[in-house]
Structure formats: structure tokens, C-alpha cells
N, C-alpha and C positions, 0 to 999 in steps of 0.2 A: 370194331368200327375204326375207320381211318381218320386221323386228324386232317384238317382242311389242307395243310400244305403238302400232304402226301396223296391227294386225290389226283388220279390221272385223267387226262382228257378222254381216254377211252371209257373210263368208268362213268364220267359225266355224260358222255354221249349215250351210253347204254341206258342210264337213268332217264335221260331226256327222250330216248326212243320209247321207253315204257310210258312216260307221261303223255306223249303225243298219241301213241296208239290207243291208250286207254281213253283219252278224251274223244277219240274218233269212234270208239265202240260203245254203243248204248246198252248192250247186254239185255235186250228185250226178251230173252228167254225167261227172264225173271221179272216180267212186266207187272203192271199195276192191275187194279180191278175196279169195276163199277164206275165208269165215267158217266157224268151227267152234263146236260147243257145248262148254260147260264139262264137264270130266270129273268129274261129281259123285261117283261112288264113290271117287275118289282124294282127296277132301277130308275134313276131320274131320267134317263134317255134311252132310246133305242140306239142301235149302232149302224153306221154306214161303213162301207169299205170300198176301196178302189185299188186297182193294180196299174202300175206304170213303170217306166224305166228311168233311172237316173244316169246321166252321163257326166263323166269327169274328163274334160278335154285335155287336162294337164298330164294325164297318165295314159300309158298304153293299155290295151285290153287286159292282159294278164302277165305282168312283168315277172311275178314269182315263178311262173311256169315257162318264162322265156318267150312269151308271145308279145313282142314289143311293137305291135302294129295296132292300128285302129285307136279307139278311145275306150276308157274303162266304162263298162255298161253294167248296171246293177238292177236286176229285177226287184221291184219294191212293192210292198203292201202298206196301205194306210188305213187305220181305223179311226172313227171320229163320231162325236155325238150327233144324234138325229132326233127330232121331235117324235114322240110316240104318236101324236095326232097325224103327222105326215105319213107314216107307214101304215097307219090304221086305214087309210084310204084304199089300200090294196093295189097301188100303182107301182110299187117297187118290189123287185124279186129278191128273195133271200139267196145269199150266196151258197154255193155248194163246194165240197172239196174238189170237185172237178174243175171249178173255176180257177183254182190255184195253178192248174196246168193248161189253162185256156181251152178247156173242154176236150182235151186229147186223152182218150182212154188208154192208149198204148203207153204213153209217157207216164200216166198215172200208175199203170201196172209196173212199169220199170222202176218207178220211185218206191213202190211198195214191196218190191222183191229183190232189188239189186243194190241197195244202199247199205251203209254201215249200220243203219237202224234195224236191218233184217226185220222189216215190219211184219210180214206174214209169209213164211215159207215152211215147208214140211219139217224142217229141223228146229223150228222155233215155236212150235205149237204144242199144246198138251196132247197126251196120248189119245188116240181115237178120232182126231180131226183129220179128214181126208182132203185130197186136192180139190174135189168139187166144192167142199165147204169153204176152202181158202179162196177159190175163184169167186164164189158168190159173195163172200165178205168184201173182197177188194172191189167188186162191182158195186156193191151196196154203198161203200164209203164214197165212191165217185159221185153218187147222187145224193149223199147225205147232206142235209141242210146245215149250214153254219148259223151263227147268231148275228149276222150282219146283212144289211140290205145293200145291194150293189149300186154304187153311185148315187145313193139317196142324198138329198140336200143337207148341208150342214145346219144344225140347229141354230136358232137366233140366241144371242146372249148380249148382256150389257158390257161384258169384259172379254178380252181375248182368251182363247182356250190355252191352258198349259200343255206343254209338249213333252213326250217321252220318246226316246229312240230305243229300239230293241235290236240286239246283235245275236245271231244264232250261233250254235256250236259247230265244231268241226264236222263236216259232212252233214250239216243241218240245213234247214230251210226256214223261210220267213214265218211259217206257222208254228215253230217249235215252242213258243210261249203264247200261243193263240188265246188260251183262256184268260191269261192275265191282260193281254192286249185288249180283248173285247170288254173285259170288266172295267178297265180304266176308261175306255171310250164311253161305256155306259154310265160312267160317273163324271163325265165332263172333261176328258183328256183327248188330245190328238196323239195317236201313237203311230210311229212310222218304223218300218222294218225292211232294210235293204238286205238282199242276199249277196254274200261275198263270193263273187264269180271266181270259179276255180277251186274254191273250198266249199262249194255248195253242189250237191249232186245234180247232174244233168241240167245245168243252167239253160234256160229256154231263150237263148239269144236269137234264135231264128224267128221269134215273135216280136223282136224289137223293131219299131217303125223306122229306126235309123239304120237298119241292116244294110241297105243298098247305098247309103251315103257315108255316114261316119264310120260304119263298120264293114265296108265293102272288103277291106283287106283281111277281115277276120273270117269271112265265109269259108275259105279252104280249111280252117281249123275246126269247123262244126261237123257234127255227125250228119248222116243222111236225113235224120228226122229233125234237124235244126237245133239239136241240143249240143251242149259243150261239155266235154268230160270223157274220161276213159272208163270203160266197164270194169277193168281190172283194178281201178282205183275208186270203186264205188261211185262212179259218175262224176269224179272230180279230175282235175289235172294234177293236183298235189294234195297231200295231207302232211302236216309238218313232221319231218324227221323220220318217218317210218320206212322210207325207201332204202336207205343205206346207213345202218346204224354205226358203221365204222368210219364214215366220212367226217373229217374234222370241220367241214363246212356246215355241219348240222345245226349248231347253235346259231350261226349266222342266218341260216335258212329260217329257223324259228323266229328270230328277231325280225327278219324281213317280212314274214307272213303276218306277224302281229302288226307291224307298221302298215302293211297294205290294208289290213282290216281297220286300223285307226283312221287311215286316210279315206277309206270307204265311208266311215262315219262323218268325216269332215265334208265329203261330197254331199252327204245327206243333209248336213247343216246348211250348206250352200243352196241346196234345193229348197229347203224350208224358207230361207231368206227370200228366194225368188217367189215362192208360193205366197208369201206374206205381202208381196208387192203387186201381184196380179192374179186374176182368176178367182175361183170361188172361195179360196182361203184368204184373200187379200185383206190385210188388217185384222185378221181373226186369230192370229197365233201369238202367244206370249213367248218371246224368244230371249228374254233377259236371263231367265233361269230355265235350263233344259235338263231333264232327267235322262238317265241311261240305265238299261238293264240288259242282262244276258245270262245264258245258261251254258254250263260246261265250258268249252273253249270260248264261247261268248261271254261267260262270266270272267274268264281270264282277260278277254279283250276289254271288258268293262273296266277292270282295274287298270289296264294299260291306258285306256282313253281318259279315264279320270285323272291320271297323272300327267298325260301329255297335252290334252286339249282343254284350255281354260273355259270354254263355253259350256262344257258339261259340269254341272254344279253339284250333283249328287247321283248315286247309283246303287243298284241292287245286283249283286253277283250271286247267282244260283249255281250250286255245285261246282265252284271254280277250283282250279288247282293253282296254288301259288308256287313260286320258285324262289329258293334262297339265293342270296348273292354269291355267285360262283366266280366272279371276275378275278379274285385273287389267285385262283388255280389255273387260269387260262393263259396261253401265250399272248404277249402284248399285242401281237398283230391281229388277234381275234377281236380286240376291242375297237370301238369307234372313237375317233378323235373328238376332242372338246368341240362343241358346237354342232356336231352331227347328231341328229335325232336317233334315239335308240330306246327300246323297251328294257332290254336286259344287258346290253353290252356297251353302255356309255363308259368312256374312260374315267369319268369321275361323277360324283353326285349319286343320289339314290337310284335304285332300280325300281321299276314300276310294279313288279310282281310280288314284292314282299312288304309293300308299304301302302297303307290305306290313307290316301292323300286328301280325300274329301269325305263328306258325310256318306257312309256306306252301310248298306244292310247285306249281311251274308246269310244265305239259306243253304244248308248242307244236309246230307243224309248220313245218319249214324252207322248205316250198314252199306255205305257206298264203297264197295270193295275196289272199284276202279281207282278212285281218288286216294283211298287209304293205301292201296298197294303202290301207287306211283309215289306217294309221299314217303312210304317206307323205303323204297329204292333210293330216293334222294337222301333221306336221313342216314342210311347206311353208308352211302358214298361219302357223306360229309361229316360223319361222326356226330350228328345232331340227334335230338330226342326222337326216338322211334314212336310210331303210333301205338296206342295202348287202349284198352277198354275205357279207361278214365279220360283219355285225351286222344281220340282217334285221328284228329287232324292237327297235330302240334304246330306245323308251320303256319297254317291259317290262323290258328289260335294265337300264335305269337304276334302275327301281324295285327290282329284285333287288339290284343292287350297292349301293344306298344304304340298304338295310334293316339294322336292328340286330337283327332277329329271326333265328332259324334258318330259312333259306330254301334251296330246292332248285330247280335249273334243269334242265329237260329239253327238248332240242330234237331232234326226230326228222327225219332226212334223208328226202327223197323222200316226205313226207307232206303232206297238205293239210288244209283245214278239216274235211273229212268223215272223215278217217282214223280218228279215235278214236270216232266216233259209231255208234250203232245205228240204221241207216237203210238207204236203198235199196241202196247199194253193198255193205253188209254182208250184207243178206238175199239179194241176187240177183247175185253176182259174175259169173255167166256172161252177164248182160245189160248190165252196166255197163262202160264203157271205163276202162281203167287208164292210158291215155296222157294226158300233160299236158305243156304247154310250161313250161319253167323260167321263173320270174318274172323273173330278172335277165338271162336269155339266152333270150328267147322263140322264137328260131329253133331251139333245141335241145329235142327231145322226150325224155321219159323215162317209165318205168313207175312208177306209184305203189307204195308198199310194200304188201305183202300184208296184208290186213285181219287175218288171224290173228295176225300179228306185232305190229301196232299195238295190238290189243286185249290181247294178252298182256303187252306192256310196260305199258300203262295199269293193268291190274288188279293186276299184281305190284308195281309201284312204289307205287300207292295203298295196297295192303295193307301193305307195309313201313312207309310213312309213318304210317298210323293206328295200327299196332301200337306204334310208338314214341311218338307224340305223344298218342294217346288212351288206348290200353291201358296205356302205361307199361312196355312190355316191353324191358328193357335188352338182352336177348340178341339183339334184332333190329336193333340199331344198325349193326352191321357190314354186314348185308345192305342196309340203307337207304343206306349210304355207297357201296357198290360199284355199279359199272355193269355189270350182267350182260348188257346188250344193246349193248355197244359194236360188236360185229361186225354187228349189225342196223342200225347207223347212229344210235344214240342218243348225243347229247352230254349228259353229266350232270355238274353241278357243285353244290357245297355251300358255303354261307357260314354263319358264326356257329354252328356245330354241332360 
């Protein structure tokens, strides 16, 4: 292994290429099993959901991809509490997965077959599954009901509802943590999830009501079906760093893409402020403490936003990849001057991806070969501790152990990068393989954890965390500290709490 002062820019770029590529690939050939729906009647509230677009007039449509016209447009989903009595009247329709794509079956099929999730294709299913079964499964999902009622009225309450923002992963969509979003809403939270245009597959800008006004200059950049993104890039215009691994601009590109995502979250905060002033949510949102959660590159974005945006007061990062401080090995011209905002390239001060700056919960997979492998590449380049069976995520572990904030560590045995996600293995467990080779003992095969268990762990621990950190419910502290899932393979630790 090389000492830090001998690392070359090329070595760092190669490692960062691995990092970005792995964050974008969900490896759903090794998917989960046995997904189940949330038992809505057993929760304090039913769930409502709505879809709309957020606009940020201060930024162009997609500056990371060089589309410096129009305004930034973010397709967004919101989940919120609804009275069970209200929906029992039968006047509100349950949402379907087809509603995520405005009822367009062709775009739904495109999303299910042409993204980095490789949701359901002949090369990602178990032996014996034919094309007809794949087609039928995709069609069935389009009509499959979700656990939320479209545009149902917000439940009454004596206090404003606490708020959590969700950020999806690289090449992800707003439904990627759907089970956690629905669960929080069913327990009295408003959860809002913007899609990061350009880094989300086939963004449906053509459905934006502002298309012919604010976004008229963007129309030439859209596909014939009104979507935005390139097929060869999995429906995106960019995915951080993977296009040219030898380009010295790569770290700057990564920094810029993370800043774009953080600014998307700021635009979401501005929309929440507006919603709290007028309309059906007016005066109903508690915005003094706001939670943040994300998975994969969204988990990395969560760490960045917790560091850079003071309005986010606590966060949950699921299967994130952290990045050690590499500034000492980079040319000075790569760094951003004092006063310029940066996630990883500020000329001075801490970096946002190896510091847990606020109360944070980490949930990771002990067999997440994508994150472990990317961490190994970085460790080798920097002469740092390599991943091992006893410590598969040493960089993340170091961030946890060095933090002075209340921090929570969750590592789930027999789970991989997809285990906590809402994607192919969660939707179609009968068609996805559960068998995987162990990262440190590749000759040994094992069965991945049941998807129902992984999602239950995620939503329960996320709920406990936000009840304490955002809602301020002292009675929930004991539940947060306890490991209710030790028998299911969850290692759970707490510091500074």
C-alpha cells in the first residue's frame, strides 16, 4: 500500500471511478426475497400521497450536464398522514406504481428494463423465467396498488407534523425508500422526496405544467416521449465519474454533482416553506427540525447535506460510501478557495464525506460487495486500513467512532447493496436469485436475508431515530437504544447518546 504523499491523481481517479460506478449499480441479480405490504390499518394513520414538480428559478435545468437554460425542475412525491375514517368512506383511490409515471406504460417498461437497477431483464432473473413471464410481471407491477391514497386530505392534528426529506441514489427514483416513507407517514410524518434531474432515470419533465413557460428552452433536450436522459447512460444525462476515468476533472465533477443534489434539497426546503404558508399544508408543517434520509448515493448526499445545510438537524444514511480526505494529494488548483462551498474539495476545514457532523444513523450491509469493494480500492490507494471480515467498512466505521455527535451504527448480516431498497428483488422475489458469494470467502455461497426482514428493520429503526431526534419524543429513547433485531443478524451500536 502507498503512503498518502505518494498517491497519484490517476490512482485516486480510478478509485473514485469505482466508487461512482458501484453506487450506480444496484446488483439486483442478487436481489431480495418475500416483499410484503405495510399493514396500514394497524398504524395510527392511513397514508396520502401526491406528485408535483418543484422549481428552483435560481438555477438552470441541469448545469452538471451543461444544460444551462430554463430552470431546475424536480419531479417530487410527498407522503403524509390521513385519517383512517376518511379513506374508509371509499372516496379515495389507492395509488399504483403506474402513478409514479403518470400512467404511461411504455415509460414504466423503460424504467423496469433500461436503468442501472436492471429491474427485470432476461439476464437478471433466475433460470427458467422466460420473456413472457417478465412481460407479465412488469405489467402487473404497473397496476399493483401502493399503500397510499392519491391526494387524500391531510389528517387533523393539534400540532404541526414533523418533516423528513428523502434523497434517492445514483440512477434512483423517488420511490427507492418507499416503504420507509410510507411507514413514517403512517406514524405522523410528512415525507417529501425530490428526484435529482439528470441523475434520475428518464426524468418526466414533459409532464411538468411549466413546460411551455419556464421550461420552454428545455424542450429541445427532451426525448420524443417527453423524458429527459440518455439510454446509454441508463436514462440519465450523467452519473458521477464513470464516463472518463482518466479525466483530472473527475473529482470536481463529483463535487459538483453532490452540490447540485444538496441544492435540490435546499429547493425542497424552500418549497416546504411555501407549502406551510398557503394551501392544504398551511401551518401544518413543523419546520424548525427537519430530518433527512437517503440510500446509496443518497446516503452519501445525506452526509453532505447534514454538513452543509443547517436546517437539516439529523439524518439516516443507508448503505452510504464515505470518502477519506484526499486533498493533500491533489494539485492545489483542484481545490476550491476559502468561502466557496464544496463537499470534498474545500481548501480548508473538514470534508463532508468522512465526518458525521450531526446526529446520524448508519445502516449498512455486511455483504455489500459494492461498497466494500469501493472502500478497498480507496484504502489501497491511500495506505489505509483495508476491509476485513471483522471490519468490512473501516472508513465508515472510523467516521462513526470519531464523531462527537449522537451516532448509531447498524450492520446487517447476509445483506447486500440492494437489501434495503425498493427495486427488482423487492418487487419480484420469485424471479430474483437469493444466492450470493461471501465477499471475503467467495467460495462460500449463502442466501441473502429476506426482504421483508430487511425493510422492517429499516423502517422501524428509522422511525425510532426520527421520533427521538426530530419529534423530540423522550419516551422513544429506550426503543432506539435497543436492538430488536439481533436474532435477524443486526449488529447495532450507539455512541454519544
